[in-house]
N, C-alpha and C positions, 0 to 999 in steps of 0.2 A: 221406664216406659218400654213396652215390648213392641218391636216393629217387625213386621213380616215383609220380606222382599222377594218377589217372584221375578226371576231374571234368568234367561237361558245362557248368558255369557258368563263363564266362570270367573274371568278377570274382573268384570264389573261387580259380581257378587262379592268377591274377596275384598275389593276396594271399599264397598259399602259396609261390609262387616267390620273391617279394620277401623274405618272412620267412626262408625256409630258405637262400637265397643269402646273406643278411646274417650267417648263422652258418657260412658257408663249406661248406655242403652242395651237392652237385651235384644238380640237380633236372631231371627230364624229365616233362613233362605232356602229357596228351592227353585227348580226349573219350571215347575207347573203348580197349579193350584192343588192338585192331588197330593203332591209331595209335602205340602205345608198344612193340609186341611186339619190335622190334629191340633196344631198350634194356633189356628185361626181364632178359636174361641177366646184365647187369652190376649189377642192383639189389641193394642191401643191405636195402631196406625198400620196401614197396608200400602206398600209401594209396589206398583205393577209395571213391568216393562210392557209396552204396547205391542211390540213385534216380538212374538215368541216363536223362534224358528223362522220360517219365511212368511208366516201368517200373522196379521195384526189382530189376533184373538184376544189380546189383553183388554181391549176396549169393552169386551163383554163381561169381564170379571166382576165389576160392581153389581150388576144385576144378579149374577150367579151367587155372589156373596150374600146379597139381600135375601134371596130365596133360601139360603142356609141359616138365616136369622142373624147374620153378622152385620153390625151397624158401625164398625170402626171406619173412620174416614180413609179414603183411598187417594193416593197420589199416582198420577200417570207419569211414567218415566219414559221419555222418548225424544228422538231427534226430529220426529214428524210434528212440526209445530206451526203449520200455516194457520191463519186465523180460523178457517173453516174446521180444521182438524182439532184445534184447541176447543172450539165451540162444541164439537161433537163429543169430546172427552167429558166436558163439564155437563152436557146434556145427558150423558150416559152414566152419571153418578160419581164422577171423580170430583174431589174437593179442590185439587190443585194439579198443576202440570209442572214437572221438573224437567227442564230441557237438557238433553245430552249433547255434548259432554258437559259435565258439571264438576265443580271443584269441591274439595272437602268442606270448605267454608260455606258454599251454597247448600250443600247437603245438610249440614248442621243447622243452618239458619232456617231452612224449610221445615225440617223435622221439629225444631223447637217451637214453631208456631202452633203445633198440634199437641205439645206437651201439657 
């Protein structure tokens, strides 16, 4: 399975890379959608940090991906998880919400549901 992870925090990117590579997933990471756009067409799953920089622009990515013809499921990765926020993520095209901070076990469990 090929997973894309868009995350602006390098420590979080490295953690996810390490965990997912340990279970034999292919992982492509970047700070922005533009950095990973060439790999998007091969993605089986896309994980997106909601707050990229100081702006919660990640919530707009499922729509942008859809306009690019990408139909891979998207997981919102965020610490912003009030009931209204979670509802907004799901209404904006996310398939699931992974709450930060998360453990390696939680990450593997969530990604396996999309394998």
